[in-house]
PyMOL Python script that loads the backbone (N, CA, C, O; Angstrom):
from pymol import cmd

cmd.read_pdbstr("""\
ATOM      1  N   MET A   1      10.369  -8.479  27.252  1.00  0.00           N
ATOM      2  CA  MET A   1       9.649  -9.684  26.916  1.00  0.00           C
ATOM      3  C   MET A   1       8.421  -9.350  26.060  1.00  0.00           C
ATOM      4  O   MET A   1       8.146 -10.020  25.065  1.00  0.00           O
ATOM      5  N   ARG A   2       7.697  -8.314  26.459  1.00  0.00           N
ATOM      6  CA  ARG A   2       6.489  -7.958  25.737  1.00  0.00           C
ATOM      7  C   ARG A   2       6.812  -7.503  24.313  1.00  0.00           C
ATOM      8  O   ARG A   2       6.087  -7.839  23.377  1.00  0.00           O
ATOM      9  N   ARG A   3       7.885  -6.748  24.146  1.00  0.00           N
ATOM     10  CA  ARG A   3       8.274  -6.281  22.808  1.00  0.00           C
ATOM     11  C   ARG A   3       8.611  -7.452  21.896  1.00  0.00           C
ATOM     12  O   ARG A   3       8.258  -7.444  20.716  1.00  0.00           O
ATOM     13  N   ARG A   4       9.288  -8.451  22.434  1.00  0.00           N
ATOM     14  CA  ARG A   4       9.619  -9.625  21.623  1.00  0.00           C
ATOM     15  C   ARG A   4       8.359 -10.382  21.224  1.00  0.00           C
ATOM     16  O   ARG A   4       8.246 -10.857  20.094  1.00  0.00           O
ATOM     17  N   THR A   5       7.417 -10.494  22.150  1.00  0.00           N
ATOM     18  CA  THR A   5       6.162 -11.173  21.861  1.00  0.00           C
ATOM     19  C   THR A   5       5.394 -10.426  20.778  1.00  0.00           C
ATOM     20  O   THR A   5       4.875 -11.040  19.846  1.00  0.00           O
ATOM     21  N   GLN A   6       5.320  -9.101  20.898  1.00  0.00           N
ATOM     22  CA  GLN A   6       4.628  -8.307  19.891  1.00  0.00           C
ATOM     23  C   GLN A   6       5.328  -8.387  18.546  1.00  0.00           C
ATOM     24  O   GLN A   6       4.668  -8.508  17.513  1.00  0.00           O
ATOM     25  N   ALA A   7       6.636  -8.322  18.541  1.00  0.00           N
ATOM     26  CA  ALA A   7       7.392  -8.408  17.295  1.00  0.00           C
ATOM     27  C   ALA A   7       7.180  -9.761  16.622  1.00  0.00           C
ATOM     28  O   ALA A   7       7.060  -9.838  15.399  1.00  0.00           O
ATOM     29  N   ALA A   8       7.135 -10.816  17.412  1.00  0.00           N
ATOM     30  CA  ALA A   8       6.903 -12.147  16.850  1.00  0.00           C
ATOM     31  C   ALA A   8       5.505 -12.241  16.250  1.00  0.00           C
ATOM     32  O   ALA A   8       5.327 -12.833  15.186  1.00  0.00           O
ATOM     33  N   TRP A   9       4.506 -11.659  16.927  1.00  0.00           N
ATOM     34  CA  TRP A   9       3.144 -11.680  16.408  1.00  0.00           C
ATOM     35  C   TRP A   9       3.049 -10.910  15.093  1.00  0.00           C
ATOM     36  O   TRP A   9       2.424 -11.381  14.143  1.00  0.00           O
ATOM     37  N   VAL A  10       3.662  -9.733  15.032  1.00  0.00           N
ATOM     38  CA  VAL A  10       3.648  -8.924  13.805  1.00  0.00           C
ATOM     39  C   VAL A  10       4.362  -9.671  12.677  1.00  0.00           C
ATOM     40  O   VAL A  10       3.933  -9.605  11.526  1.00  0.00           O
ATOM     41  N   ALA A  11       5.440 -10.375  12.996  1.00  0.00           N
ATOM     42  CA  ALA A  11       6.161 -11.144  11.976  1.00  0.00           C
ATOM     43  C   ALA A  11       5.292 -12.275  11.424  1.00  0.00           C
ATOM     44  O   ALA A  11       5.370 -12.600  10.239  1.00  0.00           O
ATOM     45  N   ARG A  12       4.464 -12.874  12.284  1.00  0.00           N
ATOM     46  CA  ARG A  12       3.576 -13.953  11.836  1.00  0.00           C
ATOM     47  C   ARG A  12       2.356 -13.440  11.091  1.00  0.00           C
ATOM     48  O   ARG A  12       1.747 -14.183  10.321  1.00  0.00           O
ATOM     49  N   ASN A  13       1.985 -12.177  11.305  1.00  0.00           N
ATOM     50  CA  ASN A  13       0.778 -11.584  10.701  1.00  0.00           C
ATOM     51  C   ASN A  13       1.121 -10.273  10.002  1.00  0.00           C
ATOM     52  O   ASN A  13       0.644  -9.218  10.420  1.00  0.00           O
ATOM     53  N   PRO A  14       1.938 -10.312   8.946  1.00  0.00           N
ATOM     54  CA  PRO A  14       2.438  -9.069   8.354  1.00  0.00           C
ATOM     55  C   PRO A  14       1.369  -8.182   7.723  1.00  0.00           C
ATOM     56  O   PRO A  14       1.547  -6.964   7.685  1.00  0.00           O
ATOM     57  N   GLY A  15       0.287  -8.732   7.235  1.00  0.00           N
ATOM     58  CA  GLY A  15      -0.718  -7.915   6.557  1.00  0.00           C
ATOM     59  C   GLY A  15      -1.860  -7.460   7.441  1.00  0.00           C
ATOM     60  O   GLY A  15      -2.787  -6.808   6.959  1.00  0.00           O
ATOM     61  N   TYR A  16      -1.815  -7.789   8.727  1.00  0.00           N
ATOM     62  CA  TYR A  16      -2.942  -7.501   9.609  1.00  0.00           C
ATOM     63  C   TYR A  16      -3.308  -6.027   9.640  1.00  0.00           C
ATOM     64  O   TYR A  16      -4.477  -5.682   9.465  1.00  0.00           O
ATOM     65  N   PHE A  17      -2.340  -5.153   9.859  1.00  0.00           N
ATOM     66  CA  PHE A  17      -2.644  -3.740  10.037  1.00  0.00           C
ATOM     67  C   PHE A  17      -3.103  -3.093   8.742  1.00  0.00           C
ATOM     68  O   PHE A  17      -3.975  -2.225   8.760  1.00  0.00           O
ATOM     69  N   ARG A  18      -2.525  -3.505   7.612  1.00  0.00           N
ATOM     70  CA  ARG A  18      -2.976  -2.975   6.331  1.00  0.00           C
ATOM     71  C   ARG A  18      -4.402  -3.422   6.046  1.00  0.00           C
ATOM     72  O   ARG A  18      -5.228  -2.626   5.598  1.00  0.00           O
ATOM     73  N   GLY A  19      -4.692  -4.692   6.306  1.00  0.00           N
ATOM     74  CA  GLY A  19      -6.045  -5.201   6.089  1.00  0.00           C
ATOM     75  C   GLY A  19      -7.062  -4.510   6.979  1.00  0.00           C
ATOM     76  O   GLY A  19      -8.165  -4.187   6.540  1.00  0.00           O
ATOM     77  N   ARG A  20      -6.691  -4.287   8.217  1.00  0.00           N
ATOM     78  CA  ARG A  20      -7.589  -3.597   9.147  1.00  0.00           C
ATOM     79  C   ARG A  20      -7.833  -2.159   8.691  1.00  0.00           C
ATOM     80  O   ARG A  20      -8.952  -1.657   8.792  1.00  0.00           O
ATOM     81  N   TRP A  21      -6.781  -1.490   8.187  1.00  0.00           N
ATOM     82  CA  TRP A  21      -6.907  -0.123   7.689  1.00  0.00           C
ATOM     83  C   TRP A  21      -7.878  -0.078   6.505  1.00  0.00           C
ATOM     84  O   TRP A  21      -8.732   0.806   6.434  1.00  0.00           O
ATOM     85  N   ILE A  22      -7.746  -1.026   5.582  1.00  0.00           N
ATOM     86  CA  ILE A  22      -8.645  -1.076   4.426  1.00  0.00           C
ATOM     87  C   ILE A  22     -10.081  -1.305   4.884  1.00  0.00           C
ATOM     88  O   ILE A  22     -10.995  -0.637   4.400  1.00  0.00           O
ATOM     89  N   GLU A  23     -10.289  -2.227   5.798  1.00  0.00           N
ATOM     90  CA  GLU A  23     -11.640  -2.515   6.299  1.00  0.00           C
ATOM     91  C   GLU A  23     -12.265  -1.295   6.970  1.00  0.00           C
ATOM     92  O   GLU A  23     -13.434  -0.987   6.736  1.00  0.00           O
ATOM     93  N   GLU A  24     -11.492  -0.600   7.803  1.00  0.00           N
ATOM     94  CA  GLU A  24     -12.015   0.567   8.515  1.00  0.00           C
ATOM     95  C   GLU A  24     -12.390   1.686   7.544  1.00  0.00           C
ATOM     96  O   GLU A  24     -13.433   2.319   7.703  1.00  0.00           O
ATOM     97  N   ARG A  25     -11.544   1.934   6.540  1.00  0.00           N
ATOM     98  CA  ARG A  25     -11.855   2.980   5.558  1.00  0.00           C
ATOM     99  C   ARG A  25     -13.082   2.607   4.731  1.00  0.00           C
ATOM    100  O   ARG A  25     -13.891   3.471   4.395  1.00  0.00           O
ATOM    101  N   GLY A  26     -13.221   1.331   4.402  1.00  0.00           N
ATOM    102  CA  GLY A  26     -14.357   0.883   3.601  1.00  0.00           C
ATOM    103  C   GLY A  26     -15.673   0.925   4.353  1.00  0.00           C
ATOM    104  O   GLY A  26     -16.736   0.978   3.734  1.00  0.00           O
ATOM    105  N   ALA A  27     -15.621   0.902   5.682  1.00  0.00           N
ATOM    106  CA  ALA A  27     -16.830   0.878   6.489  1.00  0.00           C
ATOM    107  C   ALA A  27     -17.366   2.272   6.824  1.00  0.00           C
ATOM    108  O   ALA A  27     -18.439   2.390   7.416  1.00  0.00           O
ATOM    109  N   ARG A  28     -16.650   3.308   6.461  1.00  0.00           N
ATOM    110  CA  ARG A  28     -17.104   4.668   6.782  1.00  0.00           C
ATOM    111  C   ARG A  28     -18.356   5.026   5.995  1.00  0.00           C
ATOM    112  O   ARG A  28     -18.545   4.579   4.864  1.00  0.00           O
ATOM    113  N   GLU A  29     -19.203   5.835   6.610  1.00  0.00           N
ATOM    114  CA  GLU A  29     -20.426   6.269   5.929  1.00  0.00           C
ATOM    115  C   GLU A  29     -20.097   7.176   4.748  1.00  0.00           C
ATOM    116  O   GLU A  29     -20.605   6.982   3.643  1.00  0.00           O
ATOM    117  N   ARG A  30     -19.242   8.171   4.993  1.00  0.00           N
ATOM    118  CA  ARG A  30     -18.812   9.059   3.904  1.00  0.00           C
ATOM    119  C   ARG A  30     -17.601   8.460   3.218  1.00  0.00           C
ATOM    120  O   ARG A  30     -16.725   7.883   3.862  1.00  0.00           O
ATOM    121  N   ARG A  31     -17.564   8.603   1.911  1.00  0.00           N
ATOM    122  CA  ARG A  31     -16.426   8.079   1.164  1.00  0.00           C
ATOM    123  C   ARG A  31     -15.184   8.887   1.533  1.00  0.00           C
ATOM    124  O   ARG A  31     -15.183  10.111   1.399  1.00  0.00           O
ATOM    125  N   PRO A  32     -14.120   8.212   1.998  1.00  0.00           N
ATOM    126  CA  PRO A  32     -12.899   8.937   2.362  1.00  0.00           C
ATOM    127  C   PRO A  32     -12.174   9.436   1.120  1.00  0.00           C
ATOM    128  O   PRO A  32     -12.379   8.932   0.016  1.00  0.00           O
ATOM    129  N   ALA A  33     -11.331  10.425   1.321  1.00  0.00           N
ATOM    130  CA  ALA A  33     -10.501  10.927   0.229  1.00  0.00           C
ATOM    131  C   ALA A  33      -9.566   9.810  -0.214  1.00  0.00           C
ATOM    132  O   ALA A  33      -9.172   8.979   0.605  1.00  0.00           O
ATOM    133  N   PRO A  34      -9.207   9.775  -1.478  1.00  0.00           N
ATOM    134  CA  PRO A  34      -8.263   8.749  -1.930  1.00  0.00           C
ATOM    135  C   PRO A  34      -6.964   8.826  -1.134  1.00  0.00           C
ATOM    136  O   PRO A  34      -6.528   9.903  -0.725  1.00  0.00           O
ATOM    137  N   GLN A  35      -6.370   7.684  -0.929  1.00  0.00           N
ATOM    138  CA  GLN A  35      -5.123   7.645  -0.166  1.00  0.00           C
ATOM    139  C   GLN A  35      -4.010   8.361  -0.917  1.00  0.00           C
ATOM    140  O   GLN A  35      -4.056   8.506  -2.138  1.00  0.00           O
ATOM    141  N   ARG A  36      -3.028   8.797  -0.176  1.00  0.00           N
ATOM    142  CA  ARG A  36      -1.877   9.478  -0.781  1.00  0.00           C
ATOM    143  C   ARG A  36      -0.894   8.417  -1.235  1.00  0.00           C
ATOM    144  O   ARG A  36      -0.548   7.504  -0.486  1.00  0.00           O
ATOM    145  N   VAL A  37      -0.453   8.554  -2.469  1.00  0.00           N
ATOM    146  CA  VAL A  37       0.477   7.592  -3.041  1.00  0.00           C
ATOM    147  C   VAL A  37       1.676   8.333  -3.620  1.00  0.00           C
ATOM    148  O   VAL A  37       1.560   9.506  -3.973  1.00  0.00           O
ATOM    149  N   PRO A  38       2.824   7.671  -3.724  1.00  0.00           N
ATOM    150  CA  PRO A  38       4.027   8.341  -4.208  1.00  0.00           C
ATOM    151  C   PRO A  38       4.083   8.460  -5.733  1.00  0.00           C
ATOM    152  O   PRO A  38       3.357   7.796  -6.473  1.00  0.00           O
ATOM    153  N   GLY A  39       4.963   9.324  -6.145  1.00  0.00           N
ATOM    154  CA  GLY A  39       5.393   9.499  -7.524  1.00  0.00           C
ATOM    155  C   GLY A  39       4.417   9.223  -8.636  1.00  0.00           C
ATOM    156  O   GLY A  39       3.366   9.860  -8.715  1.00  0.00           O
ATOM    157  N   PRO A  40       4.749   8.282  -9.498  1.00  0.00           N
ATOM    158  CA  PRO A  40       3.925   8.079 -10.690  1.00  0.00           C
ATOM    159  C   PRO A  40       2.508   7.624 -10.366  1.00  0.00           C
ATOM    160  O   PRO A  40       1.597   7.838 -11.166  1.00  0.00           O
ATOM    161  N   LEU A  41       2.305   7.003  -9.213  1.00  0.00           N
ATOM    162  CA  LEU A  41       0.957   6.558  -8.843  1.00  0.00           C
ATOM    163  C   LEU A  41       0.033   7.738  -8.572  1.00  0.00           C
ATOM    164  O   LEU A  41      -1.181   7.622  -8.737  1.00  0.00           O
ATOM    165  N   ALA A  42       0.588   8.864  -8.159  1.00  0.00           N
ATOM    166  CA  ALA A  42      -0.215  10.046  -7.842  1.00  0.00           C
ATOM    167  C   ALA A  42      -0.866  10.650  -9.084  1.00  0.00           C
ATOM    168  O   ALA A  42      -1.819  11.422  -8.973  1.00  0.00           O
ATOM    169  N   ARG A  43      -0.361  10.307 -10.255  1.00  0.00           N
ATOM    170  CA  ARG A  43      -0.930  10.854 -11.490  1.00  0.00           C
ATOM    171  C   ARG A  43      -2.183  10.103 -11.944  1.00  0.00           C
ATOM    172  O   ARG A  43      -2.848  10.528 -12.889  1.00  0.00           O
ATOM    173  N   LEU A  44      -2.507   9.009 -11.289  1.00  0.00           N
ATOM    174  CA  LEU A  44      -3.691   8.232 -11.665  1.00  0.00           C
ATOM    175  C   LEU A  44      -4.955   8.857 -11.078  1.00  0.00           C
ATOM    176  O   LEU A  44      -4.890   9.484 -10.021  1.00  0.00           O
ATOM    177  N   PRO A  45      -6.103   8.701 -11.740  1.00  0.00           N
ATOM    178  CA  PRO A  45      -7.360   9.283 -11.249  1.00  0.00           C
ATOM    179  C   PRO A  45      -7.992   8.406 -10.157  1.00  0.00           C
ATOM    180  O   PRO A  45      -8.874   7.595 -10.441  1.00  0.00           O
ATOM    181  N   TRP A  46      -7.544   8.570  -8.930  1.00  0.00           N
ATOM    182  CA  TRP A  46      -7.993   7.716  -7.838  1.00  0.00           C
ATOM    183  C   TRP A  46      -9.462   7.913  -7.504  1.00  0.00           C
ATOM    184  O   TRP A  46     -10.100   6.985  -7.008  1.00  0.00           O
ATOM    185  N   ASP A  47     -10.016   9.087  -7.760  1.00  0.00           N
ATOM    186  CA  ASP A  47     -11.440   9.282  -7.502  1.00  0.00           C
ATOM    187  C   ASP A  47     -12.285   8.426  -8.448  1.00  0.00           C
ATOM    188  O   ASP A  47     -13.318   7.893  -8.044  1.00  0.00           O
ATOM    189  N   ILE A  48     -11.859   8.294  -9.687  1.00  0.00           N
ATOM    190  CA  ILE A  48     -12.574   7.431 -10.636  1.00  0.00           C
ATOM    191  C   ILE A  48     -12.420   5.969 -10.226  1.00  0.00           C
ATOM    192  O   ILE A  48     -13.365   5.187 -10.323  1.00  0.00           O
ATOM    193  N   ALA A  49     -11.231   5.609  -9.771  1.00  0.00           N
ATOM    194  CA  ALA A  49     -11.006   4.242  -9.303  1.00  0.00           C
ATOM    195  C   ALA A  49     -11.931   3.917  -8.134  1.00  0.00           C
ATOM    196  O   ALA A  49     -12.444   2.801  -8.045  1.00  0.00           O
ATOM    197  N   GLN A  50     -12.151   4.886  -7.229  1.00  0.00           N
ATOM    198  CA  GLN A  50     -13.068   4.653  -6.108  1.00  0.00           C
ATOM    199  C   GLN A  50     -14.487   4.432  -6.618  1.00  0.00           C
ATOM    200  O   GLN A  50     -15.214   3.600  -6.076  1.00  0.00           O
ATOM    201  N   ASP A  51     -14.890   5.163  -7.649  1.00  0.00           N
ATOM    202  CA  ASP A  51     -16.226   4.959  -8.219  1.00  0.00           C
ATOM    203  C   ASP A  51     -16.355   3.555  -8.810  1.00  0.00           C
ATOM    204  O   ASP A  51     -17.390   2.907  -8.652  1.00  0.00           O
ATOM    205  N   GLU A  52     -15.322   3.089  -9.481  1.00  0.00           N
ATOM    206  CA  GLU A  52     -15.367   1.797 -10.163  1.00  0.00           C
ATOM    207  C   GLU A  52     -15.166   0.604  -9.236  1.00  0.00           C
ATOM    208  O   GLU A  52     -15.881  -0.393  -9.340  1.00  0.00           O
ATOM    209  N   PHE A  53     -14.192   0.702  -8.329  1.00  0.00           N
ATOM    210  CA  PHE A  53     -13.808  -0.445  -7.514  1.00  0.00           C
ATOM    211  C   PHE A  53     -14.236  -0.342  -6.055  1.00  0.00           C
ATOM    212  O   PHE A  53     -14.088  -1.304  -5.301  1.00  0.00           O
ATOM    213  N   GLY A  54     -14.762   0.807  -5.647  1.00  0.00           N
ATOM    214  CA  GLY A  54     -15.099   1.021  -4.248  1.00  0.00           C
ATOM    215  C   GLY A  54     -13.867   1.426  -3.457  1.00  0.00           C
ATOM    216  O   GLY A  54     -12.744   1.378  -3.958  1.00  0.00           O
ATOM    217  N   VAL A  55     -14.094   1.822  -2.225  1.00  0.00           N
ATOM    218  CA  VAL A  55     -12.993   2.293  -1.384  1.00  0.00           C
ATOM    219  C   VAL A  55     -12.018   1.160  -1.083  1.00  0.00           C
ATOM    220  O   VAL A  55     -10.805   1.347  -1.179  1.00  0.00           O
ATOM    221  N   LYS A  56     -12.535  -0.017  -0.719  1.00  0.00           N
ATOM    222  CA  LYS A  56     -11.656  -1.139  -0.372  1.00  0.00           C
ATOM    223  C   LYS A  56     -10.806  -1.560  -1.562  1.00  0.00           C
ATOM    224  O   LYS A  56      -9.603  -1.780  -1.420  1.00  0.00           O
ATOM    225  N   GLY A  57     -11.418  -1.675  -2.727  1.00  0.00           N
ATOM    226  CA  GLY A  57     -10.671  -2.081  -3.911  1.00  0.00           C
ATOM    227  C   GLY A  57      -9.597  -1.081  -4.281  1.00  0.00           C
ATOM    228  O   GLY A  57      -8.477  -1.458  -4.625  1.00  0.00           O
ATOM    229  N   THR A  58      -9.940   0.205  -4.209  1.00  0.00           N
ATOM    230  CA  THR A  58      -8.978   1.242  -4.545  1.00  0.00           C
ATOM    231  C   THR A  58      -7.827   1.278  -3.547  1.00  0.00           C
ATOM    232  O   THR A  58      -6.672   1.448  -3.938  1.00  0.00           O
ATOM    233  N   ASP A  59      -8.132   1.121  -2.263  1.00  0.00           N
ATOM    234  CA  ASP A  59      -7.071   1.108  -1.254  1.00  0.00           C
ATOM    235  C   ASP A  59      -6.148  -0.091  -1.470  1.00  0.00           C
ATOM    236  O   ASP A  59      -4.931   0.026  -1.327  1.00  0.00           O
ATOM    237  N   PHE A  60      -6.721  -1.233  -1.811  1.00  0.00           N
ATOM    238  CA  PHE A  60      -5.907  -2.416  -2.076  1.00  0.00           C
ATOM    239  C   PHE A  60      -4.993  -2.181  -3.278  1.00  0.00           C
ATOM    240  O   PHE A  60      -3.803  -2.493  -3.224  1.00  0.00           O
ATOM    241  N   ILE A  61      -5.541  -1.638  -4.353  1.00  0.00           N
ATOM    242  CA  ILE A  61      -4.746  -1.365  -5.552  1.00  0.00           C
ATOM    243  C   ILE A  61      -3.624  -0.370  -5.236  1.00  0.00           C
ATOM    244  O   ILE A  61      -2.494  -0.534  -5.695  1.00  0.00           O
ATOM    245  N   GLY A  62      -3.946   0.660  -4.450  1.00  0.00           N
ATOM    246  CA  GLY A  62      -2.931   1.649  -4.071  1.00  0.00           C
ATOM    247  C   GLY A  62      -1.806   1.039  -3.253  1.00  0.00           C
ATOM    248  O   GLY A  62      -0.633   1.328  -3.490  1.00  0.00           O
ATOM    249  N   LEU A  63      -2.163   0.188  -2.279  1.00  0.00           N
ATOM    250  CA  LEU A  63      -1.135  -0.471  -1.469  1.00  0.00           C
ATOM    251  C   LEU A  63      -0.304  -1.419  -2.322  1.00  0.00           C
ATOM    252  O   LEU A  63       0.915  -1.498  -2.169  1.00  0.00           O
ATOM    253  N   MET A  64      -0.968  -2.137  -3.219  1.00  0.00           N
ATOM    254  CA  MET A  64      -0.246  -3.049  -4.100  1.00  0.00           C
ATOM    255  C   MET A  64       0.724  -2.260  -4.986  1.00  0.00           C
ATOM    256  O   MET A  64       1.855  -2.691  -5.208  1.00  0.00           O
ATOM    257  N   GLY A  65       0.280  -1.108  -5.488  1.00  0.00           N
ATOM    258  CA  GLY A  65       1.151  -0.269  -6.307  1.00  0.00           C
ATOM    259  C   GLY A  65       2.367   0.205  -5.537  1.00  0.00           C
ATOM    260  O   GLY A  65       3.473   0.248  -6.078  1.00  0.00           O
ATOM    261  N   LYS A  66       2.166   0.565  -4.259  1.00  0.00           N
ATOM    262  CA  LYS A  66       3.300   0.995  -3.429  1.00  0.00           C
ATOM    263  C   LYS A  66       4.305  -0.136  -3.231  1.00  0.00           C
ATOM    264  O   LYS A  66       5.515   0.084  -3.279  1.00  0.00           O
ATOM    265  N   VAL A  67       3.796  -1.344  -3.008  1.00  0.00           N
ATOM    266  CA  VAL A  67       4.676  -2.500  -2.810  1.00  0.00           C
ATOM    267  C   VAL A  67       5.467  -2.786  -4.084  1.00  0.00           C
ATOM    268  O   VAL A  67       6.675  -3.016  -4.032  1.00  0.00           O
ATOM    269  N   ILE A  68       4.781  -2.771  -5.226  1.00  0.00           N
ATOM    270  CA  ILE A  68       5.460  -3.031  -6.498  1.00  0.00           C
ATOM    271  C   ILE A  68       6.490  -1.940  -6.788  1.00  0.00           C
ATOM    272  O   ILE A  68       7.611  -2.231  -7.206  1.00  0.00           O
ATOM    273  N   LEU A  69       6.108  -0.701  -6.568  1.00  0.00           N
ATOM    274  CA  LEU A  69       7.023   0.414  -6.801  1.00  0.00           C
ATOM    275  C   LEU A  69       8.268   0.286  -5.918  1.00  0.00           C
ATOM    276  O   LEU A  69       9.385   0.517  -6.381  1.00  0.00           O
ATOM    277  N   GLY A  70       8.074  -0.078  -4.656  1.00  0.00           N
ATOM    278  CA  GLY A  70       9.207  -0.263  -3.748  1.00  0.00           C
ATOM    279  C   GLY A  70      10.109  -1.397  -4.197  1.00  0.00           C
ATOM    280  O   GLY A  70      11.332  -1.290  -4.108  1.00  0.00           O
ATOM    281  N   ALA A  71       9.512  -2.493  -4.683  1.00  0.00           N
ATOM    282  CA  ALA A  71      10.315  -3.630  -5.149  1.00  0.00           C
ATOM    283  C   ALA A  71      11.130  -3.249  -6.380  1.00  0.00           C
ATOM    284  O   ALA A  71      12.294  -3.631  -6.503  1.00  0.00           O
ATOM    285  N   VAL A  72      10.520  -2.502  -7.283  1.00  0.00           N
ATOM    286  CA  VAL A  72      11.228  -2.081  -8.490  1.00  0.00           C
ATOM    287  C   VAL A  72      12.371  -1.138  -8.127  1.00  0.00           C
ATOM    288  O   VAL A  72      13.466  -1.249  -8.678  1.00  0.00           O
ATOM    289  N   GLN A  73      12.124  -0.221  -7.216  1.00  0.00           N
ATOM    290  CA  GLN A  73      13.171   0.714  -6.815  1.00  0.00           C
ATOM    291  C   GLN A  73      14.310  -0.018  -6.115  1.00  0.00           C
ATOM    292  O   GLN A  73      15.476   0.316  -6.323  1.00  0.00           O
ATOM    293  N   ASP A  74      13.986  -1.017  -5.286  1.00  0.00           N
ATOM    294  CA  ASP A  74      15.031  -1.810  -4.637  1.00  0.00           C
ATOM    295  C   ASP A  74      15.850  -2.563  -5.680  1.00  0.00           C
ATOM    296  O   ASP A  74      17.071  -2.662  -5.559  1.00  0.00           O
ATOM    297  N   GLU A  75      15.189  -3.090  -6.695  1.00  0.00           N
ATOM    298  CA  GLU A  75      15.874  -3.828  -7.749  1.00  0.00           C
ATOM    299  C   GLU A  75      16.822  -2.921  -8.526  1.00  0.00           C
ATOM    300  O   GLU A  75      17.930  -3.324  -8.880  1.00  0.00           O
ATOM    301  N   ARG A  76      16.380  -1.705  -8.784  1.00  0.00           N
ATOM    302  CA  ARG A  76      17.201  -0.767  -9.550  1.00  0.00           C
ATOM    303  C   ARG A  76      18.441  -0.329  -8.778  1.00  0.00           C
ATOM    304  O   ARG A  76      19.492  -0.112  -9.380  1.00  0.00           O
ATOM    305  N   THR A  77      18.338  -0.196  -7.458  1.00  0.00           N
ATOM    306  CA  THR A  77      19.503   0.238  -6.688  1.00  0.00           C
ATOM    307  C   THR A  77      20.575  -0.830  -6.650  1.00  0.00           C
ATOM    308  O   THR A  77      21.742  -0.511  -6.424  1.00  0.00           O
ATOM    309  N   GLY A  78      20.217  -2.096  -6.866  1.00  0.00           N
ATOM    310  CA  GLY A  78      21.179  -3.175  -6.862  1.00  0.00           C
ATOM    311  C   GLY A  78      21.914  -3.340  -8.176  1.00  0.00           C
ATOM    312  O   GLY A  78      22.894  -4.080  -8.245  1.00  0.00           O
ATOM    313  N   GLN A  79      21.459  -2.663  -9.219  1.00  0.00           N
ATOM    314  CA  GLN A  79      22.096  -2.784 -10.530  1.00  0.00           C
ATOM    315  C   GLN A  79      23.299  -1.863 -10.619  1.00  0.00           C
ATOM    316  O   GLN A  79      23.275  -0.734 -10.127  1.00  0.00           O
ATOM    317  N   MET A  80      24.331  -2.354 -11.245  1.00  0.00           N
ATOM    318  CA  MET A  80      25.542  -1.565 -11.433  1.00  0.00           C
ATOM    319  C   MET A  80      25.458  -0.816 -12.759  1.00  0.00           C
ATOM    320  O   MET A  80      24.954  -1.367 -13.737  1.00  0.00           O
ATOM    321  N   PRO A  81      25.938   0.427 -12.818  1.00  0.00           N
ATOM    322  CA  PRO A  81      25.945   1.138 -14.082  1.00  0.00           C
ATOM    323  C   PRO A  81      26.916   0.481 -15.068  1.00  0.00           C
ATOM    324  O   PRO A  81      27.908  -0.126 -14.666  1.00  0.00           O
ATOM    325  N   ASP A  82      26.617   0.609 -16.350  1.00  0.00           N
ATOM    326  CA  ASP A  82      27.478   0.055 -17.391  1.00  0.00           C
ATOM    327  C   ASP A  82      28.803   0.824 -17.423  1.00  0.00           C
ATOM    328  O   ASP A  82      28.779   2.048 -17.550  1.00  0.00           O
ATOM    329  N   PRO A  83      29.947   0.162 -17.313  1.00  0.00           N
ATOM    330  CA  PRO A  83      31.231   0.864 -17.219  1.00  0.00           C
ATOM    331  C   PRO A  83      31.733   1.465 -18.532  1.00  0.00           C
ATOM    332  O   PRO A  83      32.807   2.065 -18.553  1.00  0.00           O
ATOM    333  N   LYS A  84      30.996   1.322 -19.606  1.00  0.00           N
ATOM    334  CA  LYS A  84      31.452   1.835 -20.901  1.00  0.00           C
ATOM    335  C   LYS A  84      31.638   3.292 -20.859  1.00  0.00           C
ATOM    336  O   LYS A  84      32.019   3.895 -21.862  1.00  0.00           O
TER     337      LYS A  84
END
""", "prot")
cmd.dss("prot")
cmd.show_as("cartoon", "prot")
cmd.util.cbc("prot")
cmd.orient("prot")
């Protein structure tokens, strides 16, 4: 019963844990290291982004990049190769 209740709450509040993570990292006294991101996103200068946008802004951009990257990869796997 408890697992179903928790699952229903998480389904109703999908961004809660990500938002809480961003808030906690932004509230630290020392600037945290840039988050780890996959593939092409790792080539970006995240330390400069933290200087420009702050920790919260950079974490948001990084999470958004991961979501977009995942959506693009999902889209590509659904495409069929050209039979020529």
